[in-house]
Each structure stands twice: as structure tokens, then as C-alpha cells.
N, CA, C and O atoms as a MOPAC input file, in Angstrom:
PM7 MOZYME 1SCF
protein

 N    230.71000 1   -26.84700 1    56.46400 1
 C    230.96000 1   -28.00500 1    55.62500 1
 C    231.74900 1   -29.05100 1    56.41300 1
 O    232.70700 1   -28.72000 1    57.11200 1
 N    231.34400 1   -30.30000 1    56.29500 1
 C    232.00600 1   -31.37900 1    57.01900 1
 C    233.32000 1   -31.73300 1    56.33900 1
 O    233.45500 1   -31.65000 1    55.11800 1
 N    234.28700 1   -32.13000 1    57.16400 1
 C    235.57700 1   -32.55600 1    56.65700 1
 C    235.75800 1   -34.02500 1    56.98500 1
 O    235.55600 1   -34.44500 1    58.12400 1
 N    236.13400 1   -34.79400 1    56.00000 1
 C    236.34000 1   -36.23300 1    56.15400 1
 C    237.83100 1   -36.51400 1    56.25600 1
 O    238.65000 1   -35.70000 1    55.83000 1
 N    238.18600 1   -37.66900 1    56.82200 1
 C    239.60000 1   -38.05200 1    56.83400 1
 C    240.16200 1   -38.00500 1    55.41000 1
 O    239.45100 1   -38.28900 1    54.44600 1
 N    241.43300 1   -37.64600 1    55.28800 1
 C    242.07900 1   -37.38700 1    54.00400 1
 C    241.75100 1   -38.30700 1    52.85100 1
 O    241.34800 1   -37.84000 1    51.78600 1
 N    241.91400 1   -39.60500 1    53.03800 1
 C    241.71600 1   -40.55500 1    51.93800 1
 C    240.27000 1   -40.56500 1    51.45900 1
 O    240.01500 1   -40.67700 1    50.26000 1
 N    239.31700 1   -40.44800 1    52.39100 1
 C    237.90200 1   -40.42700 1    52.00900 1
 C    237.58300 1   -39.13400 1    51.27400 1
 O    236.88000 1   -39.15100 1    50.26300 1
 N    238.10400 1   -37.99600 1    51.78100 1
 C    237.83000 1   -36.71300 1    51.14200 1
 C    238.38200 1   -36.68500 1    49.71900 1
 O    237.73500 1   -36.15900 1    48.81400 1
 N    239.56200 1   -37.24100 1    49.51900 1
 C    240.13700 1   -37.30000 1    48.16600 1
 C    239.22100 1   -38.06700 1    47.22700 1
 O    239.00900 1   -37.65000 1    46.08800 1
 N    238.67800 1   -39.18100 1    47.69300 1
 C    237.78100 1   -39.96900 1    46.86100 1
 C    236.49300 1   -39.20900 1    46.56900 1
 O    235.97500 1   -39.27000 1    45.45400 1
 N    235.97500 1   -38.49400 1    47.56600 1
 C    234.75000 1   -37.71600 1    47.35800 1
 C    234.96800 1   -36.57900 1    46.37400 1
 O    234.06000 1   -36.21400 1    45.62800 1
 N    236.17600 1   -36.01700 1    46.37200 1
 C    236.50000 1   -34.92900 1    45.45300 1
 C    236.69900 1   -35.41300 1    44.02200 1
 O    236.60900 1   -34.62400 1    43.08100 1
 N    236.97000 1   -36.71200 1    43.85000 1
 C    237.20400 1   -37.29000 1    42.53200 1
 C    235.86600 1   -37.51900 1    41.83500 1
 O    235.12700 1   -38.43800 1    42.18600 1
 N    235.56400 1   -36.69300 1    40.86000 1
 C    234.27700 1   -36.76300 1    40.15700 1
 C    234.19400 1   -37.96000 1    39.20500 1
 O    233.10600 1   -38.29000 1    38.73400 1
 N    235.31500 1   -38.60900 1    38.91700 1
 C    235.33500 1   -39.70600 1    37.95600 1
 C    235.11000 1   -41.06600 1    38.60800 1
 O    235.06400 1   -42.07900 1    37.91000 1
 N    234.96900 1   -41.10800 1    39.92400 1
 C    234.81500 1   -42.39000 1    40.60500 1
 C    233.53200 1   -43.06800 1    40.15500 1
 O    232.47500 1   -42.44100 1    40.09700 1
 N    233.63200 1   -44.34600 1    39.84000 1
 C    232.49600 1   -45.11500 1    39.32400 1
 C    231.45600 1   -45.37000 1    40.41500 1
 O    231.78700 1   -45.80700 1    41.51700 1
 N    230.20700 1   -45.09100 1    40.09200 1
 C    229.10300 1   -45.45600 1    40.96700 1
 C    228.56600 1   -46.78000 1    40.44300 1
 O    228.23500 1   -46.89500 1    39.26300 1
 N    228.47800 1   -47.77900 1    41.31300 1
 C    228.18300 1   -49.14200 1    40.87400 1
 C    226.95000 1   -49.72400 1    41.54100 1
 O    227.08500 1   -50.68000 1    42.30300 1
 N    225.75900 1   -49.20100 1    41.29700 1
 C    224.58600 1   -49.77000 1    41.96600 1
 C    224.33800 1   -51.22800 1    41.59700 1
 O    223.77700 1   -51.97500 1    42.39800 1
 N    224.74300 1   -51.64600 1    40.40100 1
 C    224.53100 1   -53.03600 1    40.01500 1
 C    225.36700 1   -53.96900 1    40.88200 1
 O    224.93200 1   -55.08500 1    41.16800 1
 N    226.54500 1   -53.55000 1    41.30400 1
 C    227.34600 1   -54.37100 1    42.20500 1
 C    226.72300 1   -54.38500 1    43.59200 1
 O    226.77000 1   -55.39700 1    44.29100 1
 N    226.14300 1   -53.26300 1    43.98500 1
 C    225.55600 1   -53.17500 1    45.32100 1
 C    224.41200 1   -54.16600 1    45.49100 1
 O    224.20700 1   -54.68700 1    46.58700 1
 N    223.67200 1   -54.43100 1    44.43500 1
 C    222.53800 1   -55.34400 1    44.53600 1
 C    222.98800 1   -56.78700 1    44.77000 1
 O    222.17100 1   -57.63200 1    45.13600 1
 N    224.26100 1   -57.07800 1    44.56600 1
 C    224.76000 1   -58.43400 1    44.72900 1
 C    225.23400 1   -58.72800 1    46.14800 1
 O    225.72600 1   -59.82500 1    46.41200 1
 N    225.09800 1   -57.77900 1    47.06200 1
 C    225.52400 1   -58.05100 1    48.42800 1
 C    224.32600 1   -58.48800 1    49.26700 1
 O    223.17700 1   -58.16200 1    48.97000 1
 N    224.63100 1   -59.23100 1    50.31400 1
 C    223.57500 1   -59.77100 1    51.16500 1
 C    223.00200 1   -58.68000 1    52.07600 1
 O    223.57200 1   -57.59800 1    52.21200 1
 N    221.88200 1   -58.99000 1    52.68200 1
 C    221.26300 1   -58.06200 1    53.62600 1
 C    222.21500 1   -57.77100 1    54.77700 1
 O    222.36300 1   -56.61800 1    55.18100 1
 N    222.85800 1   -58.79800 1    55.30600 1
 C    223.79900 1   -58.61700 1    56.41500 1
 C    224.97000 1   -57.74700 1    55.98200 1
 O    225.42000 1   -56.88800 1    56.74000 1
 N    225.47100 1   -57.96600 1    54.75700 1
 C    226.57500 1   -57.14700 1    54.27000 1
 C    226.15600 1   -55.69400 1    54.11900 1
 O    226.95200 1   -54.79200 1    54.38200 1
 N    224.92200 1   -55.45300 1    53.69900 1
 C    224.45900 1   -54.07000 1    53.57600 1
 C    224.33100 1   -53.42100 1    54.95600 1
 O    224.56900 1   -52.22200 1    55.10000 1
 N    223.95500 1   -54.21000 1    55.97400 1
 C    223.90500 1   -53.67700 1    57.33600 1
 C    225.30400 1   -53.31600 1    57.82000 1
 O    225.51200 1   -52.26100 1    58.42000 1
 N    226.25000 1   -54.19500 1    57.55600 1
 C    227.64400 1   -53.94200 1    57.93400 1
 C    228.13700 1   -52.68100 1    57.23900 1
 O    228.74000 1   -51.81600 1    57.87500 1
 N    227.88500 1   -52.57200 1    55.94400 1
 C    228.32300 1   -51.42200 1    55.16000 1
 C    227.75100 1   -50.12400 1    55.71900 1
 O    228.45700 1   -49.12000 1    55.81100 1
 N    226.49600 1   -50.14400 1    56.08500 1
 C    225.87500 1   -48.94400 1    56.65000 1
 C    226.56200 1   -48.53600 1    57.95200 1
 O    226.87100 1   -47.36100 1    58.15000 1
 N    226.80100 1   -49.49500 1    58.83200 1
 C    227.44500 1   -49.18200 1    60.10900 1
 C    228.89300 1   -48.73100 1    59.92200 1
 O    229.34800 1   -47.81900 1    60.61200 1
 N    229.61200 1   -49.35200 1    59.00600 1
 C    230.99400 1   -48.94700 1    58.72100 1
 C    231.01800 1   -47.50200 1    58.23500 1
 O    231.85400 1   -46.70500 1    58.66300 1
 N    230.09400 1   -47.17400 1    57.34000 1
 C    230.07400 1   -45.82500 1    56.77100 1
 C    229.68900 1   -44.77500 1    57.80600 1
 O    229.96500 1   -43.59000 1    57.61900 1
 N    229.05900 1   -45.19900 1    58.88700 1
 C    228.71200 1   -44.27800 1    59.97200 1
 C    229.81300 1   -44.19400 1    61.02500 1
 O    229.65400 1   -43.52800 1    62.04800 1
 N    230.93100 1   -44.87400 1    60.76600 1
 C    232.08600 1   -44.77500 1    61.64600 1
 C    232.08800 1   -45.73500 1    62.81000 1
 O    232.87900 1   -45.57200 1    63.74000 1
 N    231.23100 1   -46.72500 1    62.78500 1
 C    231.17400 1   -47.70700 1    63.87300 1
 C    232.38100 1   -48.64300 1    63.79700 1
 O    232.82000 1   -49.02300 1    62.71100 1
 N    232.90100 1   -49.00400 1    64.95800 1
 C    234.01500 1   -49.95400 1    65.01700 1
 C    233.48500 1   -51.36700 1    64.83600 1
 O    232.28300 1   -51.60900 1    64.93800 1
 N    234.39500 1   -52.29900 1    64.56700 1
 C    233.99300 1   -53.70400 1    64.44300 1
 C    233.29500 1   -54.17900 1    65.71300 1
 O    232.29900 1   -54.90000 1    65.65400 1
 N    233.82600 1   -53.76900 1    66.85300 1
 C    233.24700 1   -54.17700 1    68.13300 1
 C    231.82900 1   -53.62800 1    68.29500 1
 O    230.93100 1   -54.33800 1    68.74700 1
 N    231.63600 1   -52.36600 1    67.92600 1
 C    230.29900 1   -51.76900 1    68.01200 1
 C    229.32300 1   -52.48000 1    67.07600 1
 O    228.18300 1   -52.75600 1    67.44700 1
 N    229.78000 1   -52.77100 1    65.86600 1
 C    228.92300 1   -53.44300 1    64.88800 1
 C    228.53700 1   -54.82900 1    65.39100 1
 O    227.38000 1   -55.23300 1    65.27500 1
 N    229.50500 1   -55.55900 1    65.94900 1
 C    229.20600 1   -56.90300 1    66.44300 1
 C    228.18000 1   -56.84200 1    67.57300 1
 O    227.31500 1   -57.71200 1    67.66900 1
 N    228.26800 1   -55.83300 1    68.41800 1
 C    227.31000 1   -55.68300 1    69.51200 1
 C    225.93100 1   -55.29700 1    68.98300 1
 O    224.92800 1   -55.87900 1    69.39700 1
 N    225.86800 1   -54.32300 1    68.07300 1
 C    224.59800 1   -53.85100 1    67.51800 1
 C    223.86200 1   -54.97200 1    66.78700 1
 O    222.65600 1   -55.14600 1    66.96000 1
 N    224.60200 1   -55.73600 1    65.96300 1
 C    223.98200 1   -56.78900 1    65.15200 1
 C    223.94700 1   -58.14300 1    65.86000 1
 O    223.39900 1   -59.11200 1    65.33300 1
 N    224.53000 1   -58.20300 1    67.04600 1
 C    224.57100 1   -59.42600 1    67.83800 1
 C    225.21500 1   -60.57300 1    67.05900 1
 O    224.65800 1   -61.66500 1    66.94500 1
 N    226.40100 1   -60.29100 1    66.52900 1
 C    227.19700 1   -61.30000 1    65.82700 1
 C    228.63100 1   -61.23400 1    66.35300 1
 O    229.01600 1   -60.25900 1    66.99800 1
 N    229.40100 1   -62.25300 1    66.08300 1
 C    230.78500 1   -62.30300 1    66.54200 1
 C    231.64800 1   -61.28300 1    65.81100 1
 O    231.38600 1   -60.93500 1    64.66000 1
 N    232.67300 1   -60.81700 1    66.49700 1
 C    233.61200 1   -59.84900 1    65.93400 1
 C    234.25600 1   -60.38100 1    64.65200 1
 O    234.38700 1   -59.64900 1    63.67100 1
 N    234.65300 1   -61.63900 1    64.66200 1
 C    235.26300 1   -62.25400 1    63.46800 1
 C    234.28800 1   -62.27500 1    62.29100 1
 O    234.70600 1   -62.17200 1    61.13700 1
 N    232.99700 1   -62.40700 1    62.57600 1
 C    231.98500 1   -62.40500 1    61.51900 1
 C    231.90800 1   -61.03000 1    60.87300 1
 O    231.76500 1   -60.92100 1    59.65500 1
 N    232.00100 1   -59.98900 1    61.67500 1
 C    232.00900 1   -58.61900 1    61.14100 1
 C    233.20700 1   -58.44600 1    60.22000 1
 O    233.07000 1   -57.93500 1    59.10800 1
 N    234.38100 1   -58.86900 1    60.67600 1
 C    235.59600 1   -58.74800 1    59.87200 1
 C    235.46600 1   -59.51200 1    58.55200 1
 O    235.87400 1   -59.02000 1    57.50000 1
 N    234.90100 1   -60.70300 1    58.61700 1
 C    234.72900 1   -61.52200 1    57.41600 1
 C    233.78800 1   -60.83400 1    56.42200 1
 O    234.06200 1   -60.80500 1    55.22200 1
 N    232.67500 1   -60.28000 1    56.92800 1
 C    231.73600 1   -59.57500 1    56.04800 1
 C    232.39200 1   -58.34800 1    55.39900 1
 O    232.18400 1   -58.08600 1    54.21400 1
 N    233.17200 1   -57.60900 1    56.16500 1
 C    233.84500 1   -56.42200 1    55.61500 1
 C    234.82300 1   -56.81700 1    54.50700 1
 O    234.89000 1   -56.16100 1    53.46800 1
 N    235.57300 1   -57.88300 1    54.73400 1
 C    236.51400 1   -58.34000 1    53.70300 1
 C    235.78600 1   -58.81300 1    52.44600 1
 O    236.20600 1   -58.50900 1    51.33000 1
 N    234.69900 1   -59.55500 1    52.62900 1
 C    233.92900 1   -60.03100 1    51.46700 1
 C    233.30900 1   -58.85500 1    50.70900 1
 O    233.26000 1   -58.86100 1    49.47900 1
 N    232.84100 1   -57.86200 1    51.44000 1
 C    232.28300 1   -56.66800 1    50.79500 1
 C    233.32000 1   -55.99900 1    49.90900 1
 O    233.04600 1   -55.66900 1    48.75500 1
 N    234.52200 1   -55.80000 1    50.46100 1
 C    235.58500 1   -55.16600 1    49.67200 1
 C    235.90400 1   -55.99500 1    48.43800 1
 O    236.11500 1   -55.44100 1    47.36000 1
 N    235.94200 1   -57.31000 1    48.57900 1
 C    236.21800 1   -58.19000 1    47.43900 1
 C    235.11700 1   -58.08600 1    46.38800 1
 O    235.40700 1   -57.90600 1    45.20500 1
 N    233.86200 1   -58.19900 1    46.80800 1
 C    232.73000 1   -58.15000 1    45.87700 1
 C    232.66400 1   -56.83600 1    45.11800 1
 O    232.35100 1   -56.80600 1    43.92800 1
 N    232.96000 1   -55.75200 1    45.82100 1
 C    232.83700 1   -54.42800 1    45.21500 1
 C    234.12500 1   -53.96500 1    44.54200 1
 O    234.15700 1   -52.89500 1    43.93500 1
 N    235.17500 1   -54.75700 1    44.64600 1
 C    236.44100 1   -54.41600 1    44.01300 1
 C    237.11500 1   -53.21700 1    44.65100 1
 O    237.73500 1   -52.40800 1    43.96100 1
 N    236.99700 1   -53.09800 1    45.97000 1
 C    237.56400 1   -51.96500 1    46.69000 1
 C    238.78200 1   -52.42400 1    47.47600 1
 O    238.85000 1   -53.56900 1    47.92400 1
 N    239.74900 1   -51.51500 1    47.64300 1
 C    241.01000 1   -51.88500 1    48.27500 1
 C    241.16400 1   -51.44100 1    49.71400 1
 O    242.04800 1   -51.93400 1    50.41400 1
 N    240.32600 1   -50.52300 1    50.17500 1
 C    240.50300 1   -50.00000 1    51.52300 1
 C    239.15500 1   -49.69500 1    52.16800 1
 O    238.11800 1   -49.66900 1    51.50600 1
 N    239.20000 1   -49.46700 1    53.47000 1
 C    237.98900 1   -49.08500 1    54.18600 1
 C    237.53400 1   -47.69900 1    53.73100 1
 O    236.33500 1   -47.42700 1    53.68300 1
 N    238.47400 1   -46.83200 1    53.39900 1
 C    238.10500 1   -45.50400 1    52.90400 1
 C    237.28300 1   -45.62700 1    51.62500 1
 O    236.28900 1   -44.92000 1    51.45700 1
 N    237.69100 1   -46.51700 1    50.72500 1
 C    236.94200 1   -46.72900 1    49.49000 1
 C    235.56200 1   -47.31400 1    49.79000 1
 O    234.59200 1   -47.00700 1    49.09700 1
 N    235.47200 1   -48.14600 1    50.80800 1
 C    234.18700 1   -48.73000 1    51.20100 1
 C    233.23900 1   -47.63800 1    51.70300 1
 O    232.06700 1   -47.61500 1    51.32800 1
 N    233.73900 1   -46.74100 1    52.54300 1
 C    232.92400 1   -45.62400 1    53.04000 1
 C    232.52900 1   -44.72200 1    51.87800 1
 O    231.38000 1   -44.29200 1    51.78400 1
 N    233.46500 1   -44.44200 1    51.00800 1
 C    233.19100 1   -43.61100 1    49.83700 1
 C    232.10100 1   -44.24100 1    48.97900 1
 O    231.18900 1   -43.55000 1    48.52400 1
 N    232.18900 1   -45.53400 1    48.75900 1
 C    231.17800 1   -46.25300 1    47.98600 1
 C    229.80300 1   -46.07500 1    48.61500 1
 O    228.82400 1   -45.81800 1    47.91500 1
 N    229.72900 1   -46.21200 1    49.94000 1
 C    228.45200 1   -46.07900 1    50.65200 1
 C    227.86600 1   -44.68200 1    50.47300 1
 O    226.66100 1   -44.53600 1    50.26900 1
 N    228.70200 1   -43.66800 1    50.54600 1
 C    228.22700 1   -42.29000 1    50.38000 1
 C    227.78200 1   -42.05500 1    48.94700 1
 O    226.70400 1   -41.50800 1    48.71400 1
 N    228.60300 1   -42.46400 1    47.98300 1
 C    228.30700 1   -42.23200 1    46.56900 1
 C    227.05900 1   -42.96600 1    46.09100 1
 O    226.38400 1   -42.50900 1    45.16800 1
 N    226.75200 1   -44.09300 1    46.71200 1
 C    225.61500 1   -44.89600 1    46.28500 1
 C    224.38800 1   -44.72100 1    47.17600 1
 O    223.43800 1   -45.50000 1    47.09400 1
 N    224.41100 1   -43.70400 1    48.02100 1
 C    223.24300 1   -43.37500 1    48.82300 1
 C    222.95900 1   -44.33600 1    49.96200 1
 O    221.85800 1   -44.33700 1    50.51400 1
 N    223.94200 1   -45.15700 1    50.32200 1
 C    223.75400 1   -46.09400 1    51.42300 1
 C    223.79200 1   -45.32500 1    52.74500 1
 O    223.10600 1   -45.67700 1    53.70400 1
 N    224.58800 1   -44.29300 1    52.77400 1
 C    224.60200 1   -43.35100 1    53.90000 1
 C    224.70600 1   -41.95600 1    53.31300 1
 O    225.27400 1   -41.77500 1    52.23600 1
 N    224.17300 1   -40.98900 1    53.99700 1
 C    224.22400 1   -39.61200 1    53.53100 1
 C    225.59200 1   -39.01300 1    53.83600 1
 O    226.24000 1   -39.38300 1    54.81500 1
 N    226.02000 1   -38.09000 1    52.99300 1
 C    227.31700 1   -37.45400 1    53.17200 1
 C    227.42600 1   -36.79800 1    54.53900 1
 O    228.49500 1   -36.82100 1    55.14900 1
 N    226.34600 1   -36.21900 1    55.02600 1
 C    226.36200 1   -35.53800 1    56.32600 1
 C    226.36100 1   -36.51100 1    57.49800 1
 O    226.66100 1   -36.11600 1    58.62500 1
 N    226.02700 1   -37.78800 1    57.24900 1
 C    225.96400 1   -38.77700 1    58.32900 1
 C    227.24900 1   -39.56400 1    58.46600 1
 O    227.49900 1   -40.14100 1    59.52400 1
 N    228.07800 1   -39.60800 1    57.42600 1
 C    229.25500 1   -40.46200 1    57.39800 1
 C    230.34200 1   -40.04000 1    58.36600 1
 O    230.16500 1   -39.11000 1    59.15200 1
 N    231.45100 1   -40.72200 1    58.30100 1
 C    232.57200 1   -40.48000 1    59.17300 1
 C    233.10900 1   -39.07100 1    58.95000 1
 O    233.45700 1   -38.70600 1    57.82600 1
 N    233.17600 1   -38.29200 1    60.00100 1
 C    233.68100 1   -36.92400 1    59.90200 1
 C    234.74600 1   -36.68900 1    60.96500 1
 O    234.83900 1   -37.40800 1    61.96000 1
 N    235.53600 1   -35.66700 1    60.71800 1
 C    236.58200 1   -35.29300 1    61.68300 1
 C    236.12400 1   -34.07400 1    62.44700 1
 O    236.84600 1   -33.58200 1    63.31500 1

């Protein structure tokens, strides 16, 4: 069984966490690409290289994603991606 960093594992263990597919549909294609890479443990620098965009643009997209989805941390963002099928639990950030 895979072990996730503490904050993410706590969120995954919480069965009451809201799954919000309707909010997910309101994000842009680029934001969904960013979300997928973040949930796979890619750094901002790696994401900027993969998507061929500036580092500041990656940071801006991540902040807007958290705002749109009402999330407070990167751990919650990764958790959201796993819970909503954006990335598989076995593919996400592991220790």
C-alpha cells in the first residue's frame, strides 16, 4: 500500500470530504493540465518546462485553481485531483 505525505493521507482517510465535479468543469484546459502535473508530484519548474510556459505562469495557475476550487493548500489540491479521478491514487505523490 502506498503512503502519502501526512496532510494528503489525512485528507484521503477523511470519508466526508466533498467531491466537487461541478467545480472541476469550471477550470480551464491549462489549469487541468497544471492540476494533473501537480498531483503527480511535479515541481513548478518541471511543469513550466513540460508545458513550455513561464514559471510565474505555473504559480499563477496553481493559485487560481486553489481559489476556484476553494482549497487552502497544495495537499488539498492533490487530494482533490485523486478524489475526482484527475489522477489515480497509485500515480499521485507518494513517499
